[in-house]
A tleap script that builds the chain and sets N, CA, C and O, in Angstrom:
source leaprc.protein.ff14SB
mol = sequence {
  NMET ARG LEU ARG LYS GLU LEU PRO VAL VAL
  ALA VAL VAL ALA ALA GLY GLY ALA LEU GLY
  ALA VAL ALA ARG TYR ALA ALA SER LEU ALA
  TRP PRO THR PRO ALA GLY ALA PHE PRO TRP
  THR ILE LEU THR VAL ASN ALA SER GLY CYS
  ALA VAL LEU GLY VAL LEU MET VAL LEU LEU
  THR GLU THR THR THR ALA PRO HIE PRO LEU
  LEU ARG PRO PHE LEU GLY THR GLY PHE CYS
  GLY GLY PHE THR THR PHE SER THR ALA SER
  LEU ASP THR GLN SER LEU LEU SER ALA GLY
  ASP PRO ALA ARG GLY LEU LEU TYR LEU GLY
  GLY THR LEU LEU THR ALA LEU ALA ALA VAL
  ALA ALA GLY VAL THR ALA ALA ARG ALA LEU
  VAL ARG ALA ARG GLY ARG HIE CALA
}
set mol.1.N position { -2.096 -23.167 22.539 }
set mol.1.CA position { -1.104 -22.351 22.964 }
set mol.1.C position { -0.398 -21.410 21.872 }
set mol.1.O position { 0.104 -20.316 22.127 }
set mol.2.N position { -0.438 -21.927 20.810 }
set mol.2.CA position { 0.056 -21.026 19.376 }
set mol.2.C position { -0.652 -19.714 19.315 }
set mol.2.O position { -0.131 -18.601 19.255 }
set mol.3.N position { -2.006 -20.036 19.340 }
set mol.3.CA position { -2.928 -18.915 19.213 }
set mol.3.C position { -2.621 -17.943 20.386 }
set mol.3.O position { -2.634 -16.735 20.151 }
set mol.4.N position { -2.386 -18.335 21.457 }
set mol.4.CA position { -1.953 -17.392 22.555 }
set mol.4.C position { -0.723 -16.449 22.058 }
set mol.4.O position { -0.763 -15.225 22.182 }
set mol.5.N position { 0.144 -17.003 21.602 }
set mol.5.CA position { 1.604 -16.606 21.178 }
set mol.5.C position { 1.320 -15.657 19.782 }
set mol.5.O position { 2.030 -14.674 19.571 }
set mol.6.N position { 0.447 -15.960 19.043 }
set mol.6.CA position { 0.147 -14.806 18.007 }
set mol.6.C position { -1.016 -13.795 18.175 }
set mol.6.O position { -1.266 -12.973 17.293 }
set mol.7.N position { -1.637 -13.868 19.194 }
set mol.7.CA position { -2.546 -12.670 19.735 }
set mol.7.C position { -2.082 -11.241 19.629 }
set mol.7.O position { -2.814 -10.375 19.149 }
set mol.8.N position { -0.976 -11.012 20.036 }
set mol.8.CA position { -0.434 -9.692 19.893 }
set mol.8.C position { -0.347 -9.492 18.326 }
set mol.8.O position { -0.931 -8.502 17.886 }
set mol.9.N position { 0.420 -10.450 17.289 }
set mol.9.CA position { 0.558 -9.932 16.095 }
set mol.9.C position { -0.797 -9.981 15.353 }
set mol.9.O position { -0.882 -9.390 14.277 }
set mol.10.N position { -1.790 -10.598 15.820 }
set mol.10.CA position { -3.310 -10.306 15.488 }
set mol.10.C position { -3.849 -9.319 15.878 }
set mol.10.O position { -4.834 -9.008 15.209 }
set mol.11.N position { -3.587 -8.605 16.795 }
set mol.11.CA position { -4.191 -7.671 17.395 }
set mol.11.C position { -3.469 -6.384 16.414 }
set mol.11.O position { -4.190 -5.598 15.798 }
set mol.12.N position { -2.157 -6.316 16.378 }
set mol.12.CA position { -1.464 -5.358 15.745 }
set mol.12.C position { -1.761 -5.117 14.158 }
set mol.12.O position { -1.728 -4.028 13.585 }
set mol.13.N position { -2.044 -6.319 13.614 }
set mol.13.CA position { -2.552 -6.156 12.115 }
set mol.13.C position { -3.763 -5.900 12.207 }
set mol.13.O position { -4.054 -4.983 11.440 }
set mol.14.N position { -4.604 -6.268 12.775 }
set mol.14.CA position { -5.957 -5.527 13.064 }
set mol.14.C position { -6.285 -4.047 13.189 }
set mol.14.O position { -7.114 -3.400 12.548 }
set mol.15.N position { -5.297 -3.573 14.338 }
set mol.15.CA position { -5.302 -2.204 14.398 }
set mol.15.C position { -4.743 -1.435 13.311 }
set mol.15.O position { -5.273 -0.352 13.064 }
set mol.16.N position { -3.686 -1.848 12.569 }
set mol.16.CA position { -3.209 -1.334 11.547 }
set mol.16.C position { -3.982 -1.347 10.526 }
set mol.16.O position { -4.126 -0.290 9.910 }
set mol.17.N position { -4.679 -2.552 10.085 }
set mol.17.CA position { -5.426 -2.374 9.108 }
set mol.17.C position { -6.624 -1.399 9.020 }
set mol.17.O position { -7.077 -0.889 7.996 }
set mol.18.N position { -7.003 -1.258 10.153 }
set mol.18.CA position { -8.237 -0.355 10.531 }
set mol.18.C position { -7.936 1.146 10.381 }
set mol.18.O position { -8.694 2.040 10.005 }
set mol.19.N position { -6.710 1.206 10.746 }
set mol.19.CA position { -6.099 2.746 10.443 }
set mol.19.C position { -5.925 2.803 9.064 }
set mol.19.O position { -6.464 3.758 8.506 }
set mol.20.N position { -5.346 2.067 8.422 }
set mol.20.CA position { -5.050 2.006 6.812 }
set mol.20.C position { -6.132 2.212 6.154 }
set mol.20.O position { -6.143 3.029 5.233 }
set mol.21.N position { -7.462 1.361 6.582 }
set mol.21.CA position { -8.752 1.589 5.812 }
set mol.21.C position { -9.177 2.746 5.879 }
set mol.21.O position { -9.535 3.349 4.867 }
set mol.22.N position { -9.221 3.343 7.246 }
set mol.22.CA position { -9.706 4.660 7.324 }
set mol.22.C position { -8.861 5.718 6.828 }
set mol.22.O position { -9.300 6.862 6.713 }
set mol.23.N position { -7.745 5.428 6.544 }
set mol.23.CA position { -6.845 6.453 5.667 }
set mol.23.C position { -7.399 6.602 4.326 }
set mol.23.O position { -7.660 7.659 3.752 }
set mol.24.N position { -7.577 5.127 3.800 }
set mol.24.CA position { -7.988 5.177 2.278 }
set mol.24.C position { -9.221 5.593 2.325 }
set mol.24.O position { -9.186 6.549 1.550 }
set mol.25.N position { -10.572 5.495 2.818 }
set mol.25.CA position { -11.622 6.032 3.112 }
set mol.25.C position { -11.781 7.679 2.861 }
set mol.25.O position { -12.426 8.347 2.053 }
set mol.26.N position { -10.952 7.969 3.861 }
set mol.26.CA position { -10.736 9.564 4.109 }
set mol.26.C position { -10.086 10.264 2.547 }
set mol.26.O position { -10.393 11.374 2.113 }
set mol.27.N position { -9.319 9.472 2.018 }
set mol.27.CA position { -8.703 9.809 0.555 }
set mol.27.C position { -9.789 9.972 -0.302 }
set mol.27.O position { -9.893 10.949 -1.045 }
set mol.28.N position { -10.842 8.805 -0.222 }
set mol.28.CA position { -12.033 8.816 -0.898 }
set mol.28.C position { -12.998 9.963 -0.681 }
set mol.28.O position { -13.692 10.539 -1.520 }
set mol.29.N position { -12.920 10.122 0.304 }
set mol.29.CA position { -13.840 11.225 0.834 }
set mol.29.C position { -13.223 12.719 -0.042 }
set mol.29.O position { -13.782 13.379 -0.917 }
set mol.30.N position { -11.757 12.916 0.655 }
set mol.30.CA position { -11.293 14.158 0.176 }
set mol.30.C position { -11.305 14.231 -1.297 }
set mol.30.O position { -11.548 15.306 -1.844 }
set mol.31.N position { -11.120 13.430 -1.808 }
set mol.31.CA position { -11.082 13.162 -3.609 }
set mol.31.C position { -11.737 12.415 -4.033 }
set mol.31.O position { -11.193 11.396 -4.458 }
set mol.32.N position { -13.344 12.546 -4.144 }
set mol.32.CA position { -14.029 11.446 -4.589 }
set mol.32.C position { -13.923 11.439 -6.128 }
set mol.32.O position { -13.584 12.438 -6.761 }
set mol.33.N position { -14.231 10.264 -6.689 }
set mol.33.CA position { -14.163 9.918 -8.071 }
set mol.33.C position { -15.749 9.997 -8.558 }
set mol.33.O position { -16.623 9.242 -8.135 }
set mol.34.N position { -15.920 10.889 -9.375 }
set mol.34.CA position { -17.437 10.802 -9.784 }
set mol.34.C position { -17.651 9.503 -10.659 }
set mol.34.O position { -16.695 9.028 -11.273 }
set mol.35.N position { -18.765 8.995 -10.707 }
set mol.35.CA position { -19.259 7.963 -11.527 }
set mol.35.C position { -18.805 7.847 -12.981 }
set mol.35.O position { -19.349 8.791 -13.554 }
set mol.36.N position { -18.277 7.345 -13.619 }
set mol.36.CA position { -17.773 7.028 -14.964 }
set mol.36.C position { -16.532 7.624 -15.242 }
set mol.36.O position { -16.075 7.621 -16.385 }
set mol.37.N position { -15.739 8.320 -13.951 }
set mol.37.CA position { -14.394 9.230 -14.386 }
set mol.37.C position { -13.178 7.913 -14.114 }
set mol.37.O position { -13.355 6.725 -13.842 }
set mol.38.N position { -12.173 8.545 -14.279 }
set mol.38.CA position { -10.998 7.758 -14.348 }
set mol.38.C position { -10.650 7.731 -12.850 }
set mol.38.O position { -10.371 8.805 -12.317 }
set mol.39.N position { -10.642 6.592 -12.117 }
set mol.39.CA position { -10.417 6.586 -10.616 }
set mol.39.C position { -8.943 6.896 -10.249 }
set mol.39.O position { -8.113 5.998 -10.104 }
set mol.40.N position { -8.683 8.108 -10.119 }
set mol.40.CA position { -7.355 8.608 -9.977 }
set mol.40.C position { -7.037 8.723 -8.487 }
set mol.40.O position { -5.874 8.890 -8.121 }
set mol.41.N position { -8.125 8.631 -7.559 }
set mol.41.CA position { -7.982 8.273 -6.127 }
set mol.41.C position { -7.192 7.020 -5.801 }
set mol.41.O position { -6.039 6.947 -5.375 }
set mol.42.N position { -7.981 6.127 -6.066 }
set mol.42.CA position { -7.746 4.699 -5.655 }
set mol.42.C position { -6.208 4.436 -6.527 }
set mol.42.O position { -5.395 3.719 -5.945 }
set mol.43.N position { -5.876 4.916 -7.689 }
set mol.43.CA position { -4.570 4.797 -8.273 }
set mol.43.C position { -3.533 5.372 -7.317 }
set mol.43.O position { -2.468 4.809 -7.064 }
set mol.44.N position { -3.920 6.516 -6.813 }
set mol.44.CA position { -3.084 7.255 -6.142 }
set mol.44.C position { -2.506 6.742 -4.550 }
set mol.44.O position { -1.386 6.852 -4.050 }
set mol.45.N position { -3.746 6.160 -4.026 }
set mol.45.CA position { -3.608 5.401 -2.771 }
set mol.45.C position { -2.694 4.003 -3.098 }
set mol.45.O position { -1.708 3.696 -2.429 }
set mol.46.N position { -3.158 3.281 -4.151 }
set mol.46.CA position { -2.414 2.208 -4.235 }
set mol.46.C position { -0.902 2.394 -4.489 }
set mol.46.O position { -0.042 1.636 -4.040 }
set mol.47.N position { -0.644 3.573 -5.319 }
set mol.47.CA position { 0.605 3.776 -5.507 }
set mol.47.C position { 1.579 4.160 -4.153 }
set mol.47.O position { 2.658 3.620 -3.909 }
set mol.48.N position { 1.006 5.101 -3.431 }
set mol.48.CA position { 1.414 5.875 -2.540 }
set mol.48.C position { 1.866 4.660 -1.395 }
set mol.48.O position { 2.933 4.701 -0.782 }
set mol.49.N position { 0.738 3.473 -1.222 }
set mol.49.CA position { 1.035 2.774 -0.179 }
set mol.49.C position { 2.094 1.819 -0.459 }
set mol.49.O position { 2.865 1.433 0.420 }
set mol.50.N position { 2.160 1.334 -1.968 }
set mol.50.CA position { 3.294 0.683 -2.459 }
set mol.50.C position { 4.657 1.393 -2.184 }
set mol.50.O position { 5.608 0.720 -1.786 }
set mol.51.N position { 4.766 2.649 -2.374 }
set mol.51.CA position { 5.992 3.225 -2.121 }
set mol.51.C position { 6.062 3.035 -0.563 }
set mol.51.O position { 7.082 2.459 -0.182 }
set mol.52.N position { 5.153 3.419 0.427 }
set mol.52.CA position { 5.501 3.310 1.730 }
set mol.52.C position { 5.918 1.899 2.031 }
set mol.52.O position { 6.838 1.723 2.830 }
set mol.53.N position { 5.363 0.950 1.502 }
set mol.53.CA position { 5.620 -0.437 1.936 }
set mol.53.C position { 7.093 -0.851 1.329 }
set mol.53.O position { 7.652 -1.740 1.970 }
set mol.54.N position { 7.691 -0.420 0.368 }
set mol.54.CA position { 8.794 -0.374 -0.218 }
set mol.54.C position { 10.009 0.289 0.795 }
set mol.54.O position { 11.085 -0.268 1.010 }
set mol.55.N position { 9.612 1.525 1.330 }
set mol.55.CA position { 10.559 2.142 2.289 }
set mol.55.C position { 10.560 1.516 3.591 }
set mol.55.O position { 11.558 1.413 4.304 }
set mol.56.N position { 9.292 1.063 3.896 }
set mol.56.CA position { 9.094 0.298 5.252 }
set mol.56.C position { 10.204 -1.100 5.088 }
set mol.56.O position { 11.118 -1.275 5.894 }
set mol.57.N position { 10.003 -1.817 4.184 }
set mol.57.CA position { 10.505 -3.023 4.308 }
set mol.57.C position { 11.916 -2.798 4.133 }
set mol.57.O position { 12.538 -3.667 4.744 }
set mol.58.N position { 12.685 -1.967 3.534 }
set mol.58.CA position { 13.977 -1.693 3.696 }
set mol.58.C position { 14.423 -1.006 5.115 }
set mol.58.O position { 15.455 -1.326 5.706 }
set mol.59.N position { 13.700 -0.234 5.476 }
set mol.59.CA position { 13.915 0.284 7.087 }
set mol.59.C position { 13.794 -0.779 8.120 }
set mol.59.O position { 14.302 -0.714 9.239 }
set mol.60.N position { 13.051 -1.805 7.636 }
set mol.60.CA position { 12.913 -2.751 8.754 }
set mol.60.C position { 13.562 -4.082 8.724 }
set mol.60.O position { 13.610 -4.880 9.661 }
set mol.61.N position { 14.109 -4.241 7.409 }
set mol.61.CA position { 14.652 -5.431 7.009 }
set mol.61.C position { 16.472 -5.057 6.743 }
set mol.61.O position { 17.314 -5.918 7.000 }
set mol.62.N position { 16.757 -4.043 6.350 }
set mol.62.CA position { 18.088 -4.010 5.867 }
set mol.62.C position { 18.780 -2.885 6.794 }
set mol.62.O position { 19.619 -2.129 6.304 }
set mol.63.N position { 18.432 -2.805 8.041 }
set mol.63.CA position { 19.453 -1.760 8.934 }
set mol.63.C position { 19.777 -2.564 9.808 }
set mol.63.O position { 19.170 -3.617 10.006 }
set mol.64.N position { 20.866 -2.146 10.509 }
set mol.64.CA position { 21.523 -2.741 11.842 }
set mol.64.C position { 20.665 -3.007 13.151 }
set mol.64.O position { 20.786 -3.954 13.928 }
set mol.65.N position { 19.489 -1.614 13.232 }
set mol.65.CA position { 19.195 -1.534 14.377 }
set mol.65.C position { 17.761 -2.468 14.017 }
set mol.65.O position { 17.097 -2.350 12.987 }
set mol.66.N position { 17.497 -3.378 15.105 }
set mol.66.CA position { 16.562 -4.403 15.004 }
set mol.66.C position { 15.218 -3.957 15.508 }
set mol.66.O position { 15.116 -3.722 16.712 }
set mol.67.N position { 13.875 -3.775 14.494 }
set mol.67.CA position { 12.763 -2.911 14.960 }
set mol.67.C position { 12.098 -3.915 16.007 }
set mol.67.O position { 12.501 -5.024 16.356 }
set mol.68.N position { 11.215 -3.363 16.319 }
set mol.68.CA position { 10.383 -3.672 17.477 }
set mol.68.C position { 9.604 -5.251 16.629 }
set mol.68.O position { 9.359 -5.093 15.433 }
set mol.69.N position { 9.363 -6.218 17.049 }
set mol.69.CA position { 8.793 -7.491 16.269 }
set mol.69.C position { 7.303 -7.078 15.888 }
set mol.69.O position { 6.775 -7.709 14.973 }
set mol.70.N position { 6.706 -6.238 16.414 }
set mol.70.CA position { 5.341 -6.153 16.089 }
set mol.70.C position { 5.218 -4.573 14.701 }
set mol.70.O position { 4.269 -4.212 14.005 }
set mol.71.N position { 6.225 -4.188 14.790 }
set mol.71.CA position { 6.221 -3.091 13.882 }
set mol.71.C position { 5.863 -3.307 12.359 }
set mol.71.O position { 5.083 -2.640 11.677 }
set mol.72.N position { 6.661 -4.456 11.971 }
set mol.72.CA position { 6.299 -4.816 10.738 }
set mol.72.C position { 4.948 -5.211 10.493 }
set mol.72.O position { 4.374 -4.554 9.624 }
set mol.73.N position { 4.313 -6.106 11.036 }
set mol.73.CA position { 3.077 -6.626 11.208 }
set mol.73.C position { 2.067 -5.401 11.254 }
set mol.73.O position { 1.132 -5.242 10.469 }
set mol.74.N position { 2.336 -4.747 12.076 }
set mol.74.CA position { 1.533 -3.560 12.225 }
set mol.74.C position { 1.372 -2.492 10.894 }
set mol.74.O position { 0.291 -2.159 10.409 }
set mol.75.N position { 2.667 -2.058 10.447 }
set mol.75.CA position { 2.676 -1.001 9.116 }
set mol.75.C position { 2.663 -2.144 7.914 }
set mol.75.O position { 2.134 -1.743 6.878 }
set mol.76.N position { 3.104 -3.345 7.894 }
set mol.76.CA position { 3.141 -3.595 6.656 }
set mol.76.C position { 1.809 -4.440 6.118 }
set mol.76.O position { 1.112 -4.172 5.139 }
set mol.77.N position { 1.685 -5.415 6.950 }
set mol.77.CA position { 0.629 -6.092 6.711 }
set mol.77.C position { -0.799 -5.250 7.318 }
set mol.77.O position { -1.892 -5.326 6.756 }
set mol.78.N position { -0.660 -4.818 7.992 }
set mol.78.CA position { -1.945 -4.050 8.821 }
set mol.78.C position { -2.263 -2.757 8.048 }
set mol.78.O position { -3.294 -2.644 7.386 }
set mol.79.N position { -1.450 -1.903 8.145 }
set mol.79.CA position { -1.785 -0.374 7.770 }
set mol.79.C position { -1.795 -0.336 5.996 }
set mol.79.O position { -2.731 -0.142 5.220 }
set mol.80.N position { -0.345 -0.607 5.747 }
set mol.80.CA position { -0.492 -0.712 4.171 }
set mol.80.C position { -1.321 -1.797 3.616 }
set mol.80.O position { -1.684 -1.704 2.443 }
set mol.81.N position { -1.624 -2.702 4.248 }
set mol.81.CA position { -2.740 -3.939 3.508 }
set mol.81.C position { -4.230 -3.310 3.615 }
set mol.81.O position { -5.201 -3.632 2.931 }
set mol.82.N position { -4.169 -2.241 4.739 }
set mol.82.CA position { -5.700 -1.653 4.731 }
set mol.82.C position { -5.792 -0.578 4.090 }
set mol.82.O position { -6.924 -0.230 3.755 }
set mol.83.N position { -4.634 0.268 3.728 }
set mol.83.CA position { -4.533 1.125 3.011 }
set mol.83.C position { -4.729 1.000 1.516 }
set mol.83.O position { -5.446 1.721 0.822 }
set mol.84.N position { -4.121 0.166 1.196 }
set mol.84.CA position { -4.199 -0.234 -0.423 }
set mol.84.C position { -5.359 -0.898 -0.626 }
set mol.84.O position { -5.997 -1.481 0.250 }
set mol.85.N position { -5.730 -0.792 -2.138 }
set mol.85.CA position { -6.885 -1.618 -2.007 }
set mol.85.C position { -6.929 -2.059 -3.751 }
set mol.85.O position { -7.297 -1.272 -4.622 }
set mol.86.N position { -6.497 -3.397 -3.997 }
set mol.86.CA position { -6.584 -3.786 -5.305 }
set mol.86.C position { -7.907 -4.578 -5.579 }
set mol.86.O position { -8.146 -5.012 -6.706 }
set mol.87.N position { -8.782 -4.762 -4.497 }
set mol.87.CA position { -9.864 -5.002 -4.886 }
set mol.87.C position { -10.908 -3.824 -5.478 }
set mol.87.O position { -11.580 -4.030 -6.489 }
set mol.88.N position { -10.942 -2.993 -4.979 }
set mol.88.CA position { -11.320 -1.434 -5.364 }
set mol.88.C position { -10.856 -1.309 -6.991 }
set mol.88.O position { -11.655 -1.040 -7.888 }
set mol.89.N position { -9.492 -1.544 -7.186 }
set mol.89.CA position { -9.157 -1.119 -8.328 }
set mol.89.C position { -9.724 -2.104 -9.279 }
set mol.89.O position { -10.172 -1.845 -10.396 }
set mol.90.N position { -9.655 -3.229 -8.724 }
set mol.90.CA position { -10.427 -4.438 -10.010 }
set mol.90.C position { -11.898 -4.257 -10.028 }
set mol.90.O position { -12.357 -4.998 -10.897 }
set mol.91.N position { -12.715 -3.661 -9.504 }
set mol.91.CA position { -14.083 -3.124 -9.462 }
set mol.91.C position { -13.869 -1.686 -10.393 }
set mol.91.O position { -14.730 -1.465 -11.244 }
set mol.92.N position { -13.034 -0.968 -10.283 }
set mol.92.CA position { -13.181 0.245 -11.000 }
set mol.92.C position { -12.638 -0.228 -12.171 }
set mol.92.O position { -12.921 0.362 -13.213 }
set mol.93.N position { -11.898 -1.202 -12.193 }
set mol.93.CA position { -11.606 -1.832 -13.945 }
set mol.93.C position { -12.818 -2.283 -14.530 }
set mol.93.O position { -13.184 -1.881 -15.634 }
set mol.94.N position { -13.527 -3.179 -13.778 }
set mol.94.CA position { -14.705 -3.715 -14.131 }
set mol.94.C position { -15.955 -2.638 -14.751 }
set mol.94.O position { -16.793 -2.864 -15.623 }
set mol.95.N position { -15.722 -1.436 -13.961 }
set mol.95.CA position { -16.795 -0.457 -14.104 }
set mol.95.C position { -16.758 0.071 -15.334 }
set mol.95.O position { -17.685 0.188 -16.135 }
set mol.96.N position { -15.384 0.453 -15.463 }
set mol.96.CA position { -14.867 0.821 -16.691 }
set mol.96.C position { -15.577 0.190 -18.153 }
set mol.96.O position { -16.488 0.589 -18.879 }
set mol.97.N position { -14.805 -0.819 -18.175 }
set mol.97.CA position { -14.786 -1.959 -18.895 }
set mol.97.C position { -16.508 -2.352 -19.337 }
set mol.97.O position { -16.873 -2.606 -20.485 }
set mol.98.N position { -17.299 -2.324 -18.255 }
set mol.98.CA position { -18.797 -2.649 -18.428 }
set mol.98.C position { -19.451 -1.176 -18.909 }
set mol.98.O position { -20.506 -1.261 -19.537 }
set mol.99.N position { -18.951 0.068 -18.682 }
set mol.99.CA position { -19.611 1.182 -19.105 }
set mol.99.C position { -19.342 1.436 -20.844 }
set mol.99.O position { -19.798 2.345 -21.538 }
set mol.100.N position { -18.539 0.418 -21.208 }
set mol.100.CA position { -18.090 0.580 -22.801 }
set mol.100.C position { -17.024 1.370 -22.922 }
set mol.100.O position { -16.855 1.950 -23.994 }
set mol.101.N position { -16.120 1.543 -21.871 }
set mol.101.CA position { -14.904 1.974 -22.215 }
set mol.101.C position { -13.522 1.035 -21.965 }
set mol.101.O position { -12.684 0.974 -21.066 }
set mol.102.N position { -13.694 0.481 -22.982 }
set mol.102.CA position { -12.493 -0.658 -22.860 }
set mol.102.C position { -11.221 -0.053 -23.016 }
set mol.102.O position { -10.286 -0.828 -22.819 }
set mol.103.N position { -10.946 1.012 -23.290 }
set mol.103.CA position { -9.508 1.473 -23.624 }
set mol.103.C position { -9.302 2.270 -22.226 }
set mol.103.O position { -8.234 1.868 -21.764 }
set mol.104.N position { -9.790 3.084 -21.497 }
set mol.104.CA position { -9.630 3.456 -20.102 }
set mol.104.C position { -9.913 2.278 -19.083 }
set mol.104.O position { -9.550 2.474 -17.923 }
set mol.105.N position { -10.330 1.456 -19.295 }
set mol.105.CA position { -10.382 0.278 -18.549 }
set mol.105.C position { -9.155 -0.372 -18.130 }
set mol.105.O position { -8.622 -0.597 -17.042 }
set mol.106.N position { -8.855 -0.621 -19.453 }
set mol.106.CA position { -7.357 -1.506 -19.816 }
set mol.106.C position { -6.230 -0.800 -19.409 }
set mol.106.O position { -5.213 -1.376 -19.024 }
set mol.107.N position { -6.380 0.813 -19.488 }
set mol.107.CA position { -5.026 1.711 -19.193 }
set mol.107.C position { -5.143 1.656 -17.848 }
set mol.107.O position { -4.090 1.554 -17.217 }
set mol.108.N position { -6.453 1.711 -17.084 }
set mol.108.CA position { -6.269 1.750 -15.587 }
set mol.108.C position { -6.003 0.311 -15.137 }
set mol.108.O position { -5.817 0.302 -13.920 }
set mol.109.N position { -5.934 -0.680 -15.578 }
set mol.109.CA position { -5.792 -2.057 -14.970 }
set mol.109.C position { -4.160 -1.906 -15.050 }
set mol.109.O position { -3.510 -1.725 -14.020 }
set mol.110.N position { -3.489 -1.999 -16.453 }
set mol.110.CA position { -2.079 -1.840 -16.797 }
set mol.110.C position { -1.593 -0.655 -15.930 }
set mol.110.O position { -0.607 -0.849 -15.218 }
set mol.111.N position { -2.188 0.540 -15.925 }
set mol.111.CA position { -1.528 1.664 -15.129 }
set mol.111.C position { -1.359 1.248 -13.725 }
set mol.111.O position { -0.353 1.414 -13.035 }
set mol.112.N position { -2.533 0.655 -13.371 }
set mol.112.CA position { -2.345 0.521 -11.677 }
set mol.112.C position { -1.294 -0.648 -11.388 }
set mol.112.O position { -0.628 -0.497 -10.364 }
set mol.113.N position { -1.056 -1.788 -12.148 }
set mol.113.CA position { 0.030 -2.576 -11.928 }
set mol.113.C position { 1.402 -2.041 -12.040 }
set mol.113.O position { 2.187 -2.222 -11.109 }
set mol.114.N position { 1.792 -1.335 -13.203 }
set mol.114.CA position { 3.032 -0.682 -13.455 }
set mol.114.C position { 3.251 0.473 -12.552 }
set mol.114.O position { 4.375 0.728 -12.120 }
set mol.115.N position { 2.135 1.224 -12.234 }
set mol.115.CA position { 2.390 2.446 -11.172 }
set mol.115.C position { 3.099 1.797 -9.612 }
set mol.115.O position { 4.053 2.248 -8.979 }
set mol.116.N position { 2.221 0.582 -9.308 }
set mol.116.CA position { 2.483 0.111 -8.045 }
set mol.116.C position { 3.781 -0.575 -8.052 }
set mol.116.O position { 4.455 -0.597 -7.022 }
set mol.117.N position { 4.234 -1.209 -9.269 }
set mol.117.CA position { 5.608 -1.592 -9.152 }
set mol.117.C position { 6.800 -0.613 -9.032 }
set mol.117.O position { 7.780 -0.565 -8.289 }
set mol.118.N position { 6.380 0.082 -9.958 }
set mol.118.CA position { 7.381 1.360 -10.194 }
set mol.118.C position { 7.447 2.085 -8.708 }
set mol.118.O position { 8.567 2.388 -8.297 }
set mol.119.N position { 6.200 2.398 -7.820 }
set mol.119.CA position { 6.245 2.864 -6.523 }
set mol.119.C position { 7.186 2.053 -5.373 }
set mol.119.O position { 7.988 2.596 -4.614 }
set mol.120.N position { 6.929 0.855 -5.434 }
set mol.120.CA position { 7.289 -0.174 -4.683 }
set mol.120.C position { 9.013 -0.033 -5.012 }
set mol.120.O position { 9.853 0.013 -4.113 }
set mol.121.N position { 9.262 0.010 -6.153 }
set mol.121.CA position { 10.786 0.019 -6.709 }
set mol.121.C position { 11.521 1.587 -6.131 }
set mol.121.O position { 12.510 1.741 -5.415 }
set mol.122.N position { 10.810 2.392 -6.618 }
set mol.122.CA position { 11.142 3.698 -5.817 }
set mol.122.C position { 11.529 3.832 -4.433 }
set mol.122.O position { 12.628 4.187 -4.008 }
set mol.123.N position { 10.307 3.447 -3.655 }
set mol.123.CA position { 10.448 3.568 -2.278 }
set mol.123.C position { 11.441 2.410 -1.983 }
set mol.123.O position { 11.742 2.453 -0.790 }
set mol.124.N position { 11.894 1.662 -2.459 }
set mol.124.CA position { 12.949 0.714 -1.909 }
set mol.124.C position { 14.261 1.467 -2.069 }
set mol.124.O position { 15.109 1.560 -1.182 }
set mol.125.N position { 14.360 2.088 -3.500 }
set mol.125.CA position { 15.685 2.916 -3.897 }
set mol.125.C position { 15.985 3.955 -3.059 }
set mol.125.O position { 17.075 4.396 -2.696 }
set mol.126.N position { 14.739 4.321 -2.775 }
set mol.126.CA position { 15.220 5.766 -1.941 }
set mol.126.C position { 15.498 5.667 -0.457 }
set mol.126.O position { 16.238 6.421 0.175 }
set mol.127.N position { 14.770 4.580 0.047 }
set mol.127.CA position { 15.416 4.170 1.110 }
set mol.127.C position { 16.679 3.425 1.462 }
set mol.127.O position { 17.372 3.616 2.461 }
set mol.128.N position { 16.848 2.681 0.644 }
set mol.128.CA position { 18.382 2.159 0.463 }
set mol.128.C position { 19.509 3.556 0.175 }
set mol.128.O position { 20.591 3.653 0.754 }
set mol.129.N position { 19.129 4.287 -0.554 }
set mol.129.CA position { 20.005 5.432 -0.343 }
set mol.129.C position { 20.047 6.142 0.793 }
set mol.129.O position { 21.165 6.554 1.103 }
set mol.130.N position { 19.110 6.419 1.538 }
set mol.130.CA position { 19.004 7.217 2.800 }
set mol.130.C position { 19.661 6.465 3.684 }
set mol.130.O position { 20.499 7.040 4.378 }
set mol.131.N position { 19.435 4.976 3.874 }
set mol.131.CA position { 20.050 4.102 4.556 }
set mol.131.C position { 21.652 4.019 4.435 }
set mol.131.O position { 22.348 3.913 5.445 }
set mol.132.N position { 22.144 4.068 3.267 }
set mol.132.CA position { 23.494 4.346 2.780 }
set mol.132.C position { 24.238 5.646 3.390 }
set mol.132.O position { 25.222 5.698 4.128 }
set mol.133.N position { 23.657 6.402 2.989 }
set mol.133.CA position { 23.865 7.855 3.406 }
set mol.133.C position { 23.891 7.780 4.937 }
set mol.133.O position { 24.751 8.535 5.390 }
set mol.134.N position { 23.418 7.307 5.590 }
set mol.134.CA position { 23.329 7.416 7.339 }
set mol.134.C position { 24.267 6.459 7.605 }
set mol.134.O position { 24.580 6.232 8.774 }
set mol.135.N position { 24.840 5.771 6.553 }
set mol.135.CA position { 25.970 4.674 7.196 }
set mol.135.C position { 25.415 3.605 8.124 }
set mol.135.O position { 26.041 3.171 9.091 }
set mol.136.N position { 24.144 3.192 7.748 }
set mol.136.CA position { 23.610 2.143 8.731 }
set mol.136.C position { 23.349 1.050 7.946 }
set mol.136.O position { 22.715 0.174 8.534 }
set mol.137.N position { 23.684 0.785 6.621 }
set mol.137.CA position { 23.462 -0.662 5.827 }
set mol.137.C position { 24.290 -1.595 6.293 }
set mol.137.O position { 25.510 -1.592 6.459 }
set mol.138.N position { 23.385 -2.472 6.499 }
set mol.138.CA position { 23.866 -3.811 7.284 }
set mol.138.C position { 24.657 -4.691 6.132 }
set mol.138.O position { 25.149 -5.782 6.419 }
savepdb mol mol.pdb
quit
């Protein structure tokens, strides 16, 4: 019985994840990273996905209008989860390190973490300012 109740959530997470993964793949096609180059594409994808997630969580949890219950799993877990890719960032770091470039590998690893955290914070801050400006802050 519980599974039947969760099927809509599972379905929207899967749909959102598929769309997010396709968007990430499209970014890698539009802005390919040559072998051995600094992986700017994935760094940018992860940062933008974190910023979107920060905005999304504020809009879905800190406003007086209740969102549709499937919106958060679709956009947050699904789309943003499929779009961002810390597994690829880890692989890119390992590639830089094993190619004999520890400075760039560690810079990428630390830069990814700091950029992701800064992007979430910026998204949250911007969304809260927008919500307050519109007078809808709960």
